[in-house]
N, C-alpha and C positions, 0 to 999 in steps of 0.2 A: 504494500500500500504506500509506504514512504517513497519507494523508488518511482512509482507511478506519479505521485505528487511532485517529486523533484523533477521528473521529466516534463511534466505539464507546465510547471512554473518557470523553469529555466530553459525550456525548449531544447533539451539536450538529446531528444530522440531515444535511440537505442543504447546510448553509452552507459547510463546507470545500470541497465540490465546486463551489459557486458561486464561491468565492474563486479556485479554480484556473482556472475558465472565464473570469473577468474579467481574467486576466493578459494576454489577447490585446490589451487596450487599451494595454499598455506595449511592444508590439512595434514595431520601426521600420516606417515606411510602406512601404518597399520589400519588407519581409518579408510584410506583409499583401497587397500587390499580387501577389506571386509565388504566394501560396497561394490567394487567393480571386478575383483578377481577372487571370488569366493571359492572357485574350484581349483585354483592354483595350489599346488602342494608347497608346503613350507620349505624354503631353501631352494626351490626350483629357479634357475636363472631366467632372466627376462628374455634372453635370446633363444629360448628353447622352442619357441613356436616357429614353424617354417614360414618363410616369406612367400606369399602367393603372388604370381605374376599378374593376375587379374587385378588384385588390390593395388599393386604398384602402378599399373596402367591407369586405373581410375584416379589415383592420387596425382599422377603427372598431368592428366587432363584437367583435374580440378585446379592444380597450380597454374596451368597455362591460362585458364579462364580468369583466375584472379589477377593475372598480369595483363592480359589483352583487354578485358572488359573495362577496367578503370582507365586504360590508356586510349580508348577508342576516340576520345575527343580530338586527338591529333589528326584524325581522318578528315575533319572539317576545317575548311579554310576560314576560320572565324575565331573570335575570342570566346572561349567557353564561359567565362564569367559574365559576358554580355548576352550571348544568344542562348545559353543553357544547353546547347547541343552536345550531347555526350557527357553531361554533368552528372547525371544520376549514376550511382555506384562507382564514381571516380574518386581519385585522391585529392579532391578539391573542396573538401568539406570545411565549413566554418571560415572561409576566406573572404566572404563578401556578404554584405547586407544590401537590400534594395528598397527604394521607395518608387512608387509608380502609379500611373493611372491609365486606363484604357477606355475607349469609347467605341460603340458599335452603331452602324447605320445600315438599315435594310432598305433596298430599293426594289420596288416591284418592277419586274421586267416588262410587264404588259402596260401598266398605267404610268410608270415612272414615279409613282408616289414614294416619298421617303418617310421612314419611320425610325426614330431613335430607340434603341433597345435599352430597357431598364434591366440591367444585369441582376439586380436584387430580386427580380421576379423568378429567376431561374437558379441562382447560385447563393450559397452561404457566404459569409464574410471571408472565411478561409479560402473557399474556392475562387472568389473574386480576386484575392491577392495572388493566387497561383495563375489565373488567367492573364493577369496584367503583366506578369514577368516570365512566364514559361510558355514558349510557343506550342509545345505539344498539348498542353492543357487548353490553350486557346483554340487550337484546331478541333479538339474534342467538343468544346463548347459550340463551335460553329456547326458541327454535325447535329447537335441538339436543336440549334436555332432553325436549321433547314427542315428538320422533322416537324417542329412546332408550327412553322409557317405553312408547311405542306398540308398539315391537318386543317388549316384555315382556308385551304384552296389556293395558296400562293406557292406553287412549286417552282416557278420561274423567278427567282430573286437573286439579287447581288448583295453581298455583305462586305462592308468596308470597316476597317478598324483604324483608329488613330490613337496614339498614346505616347507617353514618354517614361523613361526609366532612369533612375539615378543609382549609382553604385557607391556604397560606403560614404553616404552623406554628400556626395558631389552633385553638381548641377545635373538636372535631368535632360536627357537627349531623346529625340524621336526613335521609336523602336519598331513599330509596325508600319509598313508602307501604306499610307492612306489611299493610294491610287490603285491598289491591287484588289480585284474581286476575290475575296477569300473563300467564297462559296464554290469556286472552281479549282482551288488548289488541292493538291494531294500531299499526304505526309510520307516522307521517306526517312527511314531510321538512320541511314548511313549516307545521306546526301544533304548538303547545306540548303536551308530554306531560303529561297530567293525573295520571299516577301518580308524578310527582316532587313531593316536598315542597318548599315555598318555603324560601329561606334565612332562618334565624332568628338574631337577635343572641344573643350568648353569655348575656346576662342573662335571656333569655326561654326558654332551652332547659333543660328538665328531663330526668330520666333516661328518661322515656317508656316505651313498651312494647316497645322493641327488644331489650332484654336479657332474653330469655326462655330457659327451659331447653332448648328444642328447637334453639336456634341453635348451629350449628357454623360458626365463622367463621375467616377468614384476614385478616391485616392487610397493608396496603400501606404501605411505607415509602419 
């Protein structure tokens, strides 16, 4: 219970539970033997069990995954801290914090009528924070929007997003390309998303076209 409370308050995720699990290394050898090696004879050497090739092969595969998967962000020609592409399960934990906002506009393909999307009608506060900064979560939200509008008889729609993201307390910069119809984009796990704008230095960033009258935004703190 305490570990769950600590994880929730300090946003440490799985680390408190990992700390509890590693406590086993401080147990006395006799305790470990009684729990995990009940059938081992007293005085029997630890290397008395034969090494199975199948087990060794599985361990090599597991080790390879632990090296390749966290390093996959090098496959993308982008800044992992900015685009989040390849960030999950990588060795980039706790290196940045973000503030952001995002806006969605739906345009009916038949009538040309525009409608600002109220994200709070579909998402929780935590989900809104994820959609504002994580492209894969944004793409999933777009699929929900398309389904919801299709139920209302609007299957031919275009969806545009505009927003800005700031890293580690710095000035916010444009993140989603507001000129791209996101209803038509596809998600590729190992390919850079072209509908994300590159990171710009503060001196090169102007007001842009993101602050338009149709925007209904929420901010992520």
